[in-house]
C-alpha positions in Angstrom: 18.0 7.5 -14.4 20.8 5.9 -12.4 21.2 2.2 -11.6 21.0 1.6 -7.9 23.3 -0.9 -6.2 20.4 -3.3 -5.8 19.8 -3.3 -9.5 16.7 -1.1 -9.4 16.4 2.0 -11.6 15.8 5.0 -9.3 15.1 8.5 -10.2 15.9 11.3 -7.8 13.5 14.2 -7.3 10.5 13.1 -9.4 7.6 15.6 -8.8 4.1 14.4 -8.4 3.2 15.7 -11.9 5.9 13.7 -13.8 4.9 12.0 -17.0 3.2 8.6 -16.7 6.1 6.9 -18.5 8.2 7.4 -15.3 5.9 5.0 -13.4 4.4 1.6 -13.7 1.3 2.5 -11.7 -0.3 5.8 -10.9 -3.6 6.8 -9.2 -4.9 10.3 -9.8 -7.7 11.6 -7.5 -8.9 8.1 -6.8 -12.2 8.0 -4.8 -14.5 5.3 -3.5 -17.6 6.6 -1.9 -20.0 3.8 -0.8 -23.6 5.0 -0.7 -25.6 4.7 2.6 -29.1 3.6 1.9 -32.0 4.1 4.3 -35.8 4.0 4.4 -38.4 1.9 2.7 -37.3 3.0 -0.8 -33.6 2.7 0.0 -32.7 6.3 -0.8 -29.1 7.4 -0.6 -28.8 9.5 2.6 -25.0 9.8 2.6 -21.7 8.2 1.6 -18.9 6.4 3.3 -15.7 8.0 1.9 -13.5 5.0 2.1 -10.9 6.4 -0.4 -11.1 10.1 -0.9 -8.7 11.6 -3.6 -5.6 9.4 -3.5 -2.6 10.2 -5.7 0.1 7.6 -5.8 3.0 6.7 -8.0 4.8 3.4 -8.1 8.0 2.9 -10.1 9.0 -0.3 -11.9 10.8 -2.7 -9.6 10.2 -1.0 -6.3 8.2 -1.8 -3.2 5.7 0.8 -2.0 4.6 0.2 1.6 1.1 1.3 2.6 0.4 1.7 6.3 -2.4 3.1 8.5 -5.0 2.2 11.1 -7.7 -0.3 10.3 -10.5 1.3 8.3 -8.3 3.9 6.7 -8.9 2.6 3.2 -5.8 0.5 2.4 -7.5 -2.6 1.2 -10.2 -0.6 -0.6 -7.4 1.2 -2.5 -5.9 -2.1 -3.5 -9.2 -3.3 -4.9 -9.7 -0.1 -6.8 -6.2 -0.5 -8.4 -7.1 -4.0 -9.5 -10.7 -2.9 -10.6 -12.2 -5.4 -8.2 -14.2 -2.3 -7.3 -15.3 0.4 -9.7 -14.2 3.8 -8.3 -16.5 6.8 -7.8 -14.0 9.1 -9.5 -10.4 9.3 -10.5 -7.9 7.4 -12.7 -5.8 4.3 -12.5 -2.9 4.5 -14.9 -1.1 1.2 -15.5 1.7 1.1 -18.1 0.8 4.6 -19.2 -2.9 3.7 -19.9 -6.0 4.5 -17.9 -7.4 1.0 -17.3 -10.7 2.4 -16.0 -11.7 2.9 -19.6 -11.0 -0.7 -20.6 -13.8 -3.1 -21.4 -13.9 -6.7 -20.1 -11.8 -8.1 -22.8 -9.1 -5.5 -22.4 -9.1 -5.9 -18.7 -8.5 -9.7 -19.0 -5.2 -8.9 -20.8 -4.2 -6.4 -18.1 -4.9 -8.9 -15.3 -2.0 -11.0 -16.5 0.2 -8.2 -15.3 -1.6 -7.3 -12.0 -2.1 -9.9 -9.3 -2.9 -9.9 -5.6 -1.9 -11.9 -2.5 -4.7 -11.9 0.0 -4.5 -11.5 3.7 -6.1 -14.7 4.9 -4.5 -17.9 3.5 -7.3 -19.9 5.0 -10.1 -18.1 3.2 -8.3 -17.3 -0.1 -7.9 -20.9 -1.3 -10.8 -23.0 -2.5 -11.0 -26.0 0.0 -12.5 -28.2 -2.8 -9.6 -27.8 -5.2 -6.2 -29.4 -5.1 -3.2 -27.2 -4.9 -2.3 -28.1 -8.5 -5.7 -26.9 -9.7 -5.6 -23.7 -7.6 -2.2 -22.6 -9.1 -3.1 -23.9 -12.6 -6.4 -21.9 -12.7 -4.9 -18.6 -13.9 -2.8 -20.5 -16.4 -5.9 -22.1 -17.9 -7.9 -18.8 -17.8 -5.2 -16.9 -19.8 -4.1 -19.8 -21.9 -0.5 -19.9 -20.9 1.9 -22.5 -19.5 1.4 -24.9 -22.3 -1.7 -26.3 -24.1 -1.7 -29.7 -22.5 -2.4 -30.8 -18.9 1.1 -32.3 -18.6 2.8 -29.1 -19.5 0.7 -27.1 -17.0 1.4 -29.7 -14.3 5.2 -29.3 -14.9 4.8 -25.5 -14.7 2.8 -25.8 -11.4 5.3 -28.1 -9.9 8.1 -25.7 -10.9 6.2 -22.9 -9.2 5.7 -25.0 -6.0 9.5 -25.5 -5.9 10.1 -21.8 -6.5 8.1 -20.9 -3.4 9.7 -23.5 -1.2 7.2 -26.3 -1.3 7.5 -29.9 -2.5 6.4 -30.6 -6.1 4.8 -33.7 -4.8 2.2 -31.5 -3.0 0.5 -31.1 -6.3 -2.5 -33.4 -5.5 -3.0 -32.2 -1.9 -5.8 -30.0 -0.6 -5.4 -26.7 1.3 -6.5 -28.2 4.6 -3.4 -30.4 4.6 -1.1 -27.4 4.9 -0.1 -25.0 7.7 -0.8 -21.2 7.5 2.6 -20.4 6.2 2.5 -23.1 3.5 -0.9 -21.9 2.4 0.4 -18.4 2.0 3.2 -19.8 -0.1 0.6 -21.4 -2.3 -1.1 -18.0 -2.7 2.3 -16.5 -3.7 2.8 -19.3 -6.3 -0.7 -18.5 -7.7 0.2 -14.8 -7.9 3.5 -15.2 -9.7 2.2 -18.0 -12.1 1.5 -15.5 -14.9 4.8 -13.6 -14.5 3.0 -10.3 -13.6 4.6 -6.9 -13.4 2.7 -5.7 -10.3 1.6 -7.7 -7.2 -0.6 -6.1 -4.5 0.3 -7.7 -1.2 -2.8 -7.1 1.0 -1.4 -7.8 4.5 0.2 -11.1 3.4 1.9 -11.8 6.7 -0.5 -10.4 9.3 -2.2 -13.9 9.9 1.1 -15.7 10.4 3.5 -16.4 13.3 6.4 -14.0 13.6 9.0 -16.6 12.5 6.8 -17.5 9.5 6.4 -13.8 8.7 10.1 -13.5 8.2 10.2 -16.5 5.8 7.4 -15.2 3.7 8.9 -11.6 3.5 12.2 -13.1 2.5 10.5 -15.2 -0.1 8.8 -12.1 -1.6 12.1 -10.2 -1.7 13.8 -13.2 -3.4 11.0 -13.4 -6.0 11.3 -9.6 -6.6 15.0 -9.9 -7.4 14.5 -13.0 -9.6 11.5 -11.8 -11.6 11.7 -8.0 -11.4 8.4 -7.7 -9.6 6.8 -4.5 -8.4 5.0 -4.6 -5.0 2.4 -2.5 -3.3 2.8 -3.9 0.2 -0.1 -3.3 2.7 0.6 -4.0 6.4 0.0 -2.8 9.9 3.4 -3.9 11.2 5.7 -0.9 10.7 8.8 -3.0 11.3 7.9 -5.3 8.4 7.2 -2.4 6.1 10.5 -0.8 7.0 12.3 -4.1 6.2 10.7 -4.7 2.8 9.8 -1.2 1.4 11.7 1.3 -0.8 9.1 4.0 -0.2 6.3 4.2 2.4 2.9 5.9 2.2 0.8 6.6 5.3 -3.0 6.7 5.0 -5.5 8.3 7.3 -9.3 8.3 6.8 -9.1 7.6 3.0 -6.3 10.1 2.3 -2.5 10.0 2.0 -1.0 11.7 5.1 2.6 11.3 4.2 4.8 9.6 1.6 8.6 9.4 1.4 11.4 7.0 0.8 11.9 4.6 3.7 14.9 6.3 5.3 13.3 9.8 5.1 10.0 8.7 6.6 11.4 6.7 9.5 14.2 9.1 10.3 12.4 12.4 9.8 8.6 12.0 9.9 6.8 15.3 9.3 3.1 14.5 9.7 2.0 14.3 13.4 0.0 11.1 12.6 3.2 9.5 11.2 5.1 10.5 14.3 2.4 8.9 16.5 2.5 5.6 14.5 6.3 5.4 14.6 6.3 6.0 18.3 4.4 2.8 18.8 7.2 0.6 17.4 8.9 -1.1 20.3 12.7 -0.6 20.7 14.7 -3.8 21.5 16.5 -2.0 24.3 14.9 -1.9 27.8 16.6 1.3 28.8 15.8 3.2 25.6 12.2 1.8 25.7 11.7 3.1 29.2 13.2 6.5 28.4 11.3 7.3 25.2 7.9 8.9 25.3 4.9 7.5 23.3 2.7 9.9 21.3 -0.8 9.1 22.4 -3.5 10.7 20.2 -6.6 12.0 21.8 -10.1 10.9 20.7 -11.2 8.2 18.2 -10.9 8.0 14.4 -13.8 10.0 12.9 -16.4 8.2 10.8 -15.6 8.1 7.1 -19.3 8.7 6.6 -18.9 12.1 8.2 -15.2 13.2 8.0 -14.1 16.5 9.6 -13.9 19.6 7.5 -10.5 20.9 6.5 -7.7 18.6 7.5 -9.3 15.3 8.4 -6.7 14.8 11.2 -7.3 18.1 13.0 -9.7 16.5 15.6 -6.9 14.4 17.0 -3.9 16.5 16.2 -2.0 18.1 19.1 -0.6 20.8 16.7 -3.9 21.8 15.1 -4.9 25.4 14.7 -8.0 27.1 13.4 -6.5 27.3 10.0 -6.4 23.5 9.8 -10.2 23.3 10.4 -10.9 25.5 7.4 -8.4 24.4 4.8 -7.6 21.0 3.2 -3.8 20.5 3.1 -2.3 19.1 -0.1 0.7 16.8 -0.2 3.4 19.5 0.3 7.0 18.7 -0.5 9.2 18.7 2.6 12.7 19.9 3.3 14.8 21.1 6.3 13.9 24.8 5.7 12.0 26.3 8.6 10.5 29.0 6.4 6.9 29.3 5.5 7.3 28.6 1.8 9.1 25.4 1.0 10.1 23.4 -2.0 12.5 20.6 -3.0 12.5 17.0 -1.9 9.4 16.2 -3.9 9.8 12.5 -2.9 9.0 13.4 0.7 5.5 14.9 0.9 3.2 15.4 3.8 -0.4 16.7 3.9 0.2 19.1 6.9 0.3 22.9 7.2 2.3 22.7 10.4 4.6 19.7 10.0 6.9 18.5 12.8 10.3 19.8 12.1 13.5 18.4 13.5 13.9 18.9 17.2 10.3 20.1 17.7 8.1 18.5 20.3 5.1 16.8 18.8 2.6 17.4 21.6 2.8 21.1 21.2 0.5 23.6 19.5 2.1 24.8 16.3 3.3 28.3 15.9 4.1 30.5 12.9 2.6 30.7 9.5 1.3 27.5 7.7 3.5 25.7 5.3 2.4 26.0 1.7 3.8 25.3 -1.7 5.6 28.3 -3.1 4.0 30.1 -6.1 7.5 30.4 -7.6 
């Protein structure tokens, strides 16, 4: 382990099967299949595969960005990690322990270390509670922040000041605040218990652009001050690039590609990732006019009836018959053009025919499929 310039401990070349001690959070084969009921007797006639076998690793002190189209399973994955939903299958390893085995009392202790910032600041705050009571609620539930009301009030006012609000706002109600201020209240509630992990479920998507920047900067400042770990879910790829250390791309309940920020934005390997990144506007009119967007054909398939083999093959311009029959694992990527590849385990893509440097994306792939070497 080496200490990075920004004070975070980073490990180079950690394989997917590294010990749990290397990570604060892991998911292993995590699945959430919602049953589809039909008929008079409400029999199960199918399943919506919202999350379908997700493996993720999050290191202490880092920010993992999670991106993808609406309906790809990002928010469902966040709720599975927090056990707000019980998964169909898989494991959630937090601090080296599988928390899916915990009973209610054990989970109450774990929830002190796992918090969430919700997407909509207007819906996530109780309109009948004052700001002071909203932020003090987790303190009361877990019995921290002092035994008396006066001590908790001082703690809440301190939290309000930390997130950039006036301590005198303690007795105000949520409707008296703007959207950005409400989201700051949500941030204060999330950090009240000094958690280790915070799930940020699209925390800036409902805010104006200028307010988005303020909230993102606040999250970064809090991360440096308290050593927080984030899973940051967003649609805005520019925001994700700004705040994330690593980025995971989801498609139809699966991880399509995961890499460090620089590797993913500079050398995306999965065709879906290339299409997403091509949609980011360039702040240069001449370059914007010259570049070519990658427009995917067709619509996103239904998670109730996903395609066989690679779930992306129905929209992929590089797909071949092999892709329709085989499910690609997350294969480590490097710059070798050979069929068998290895190395760079931090950059992985679930694609048999990844886009190599200099290759056109809208072109049918040639050669043999990439696979993990048996060596």
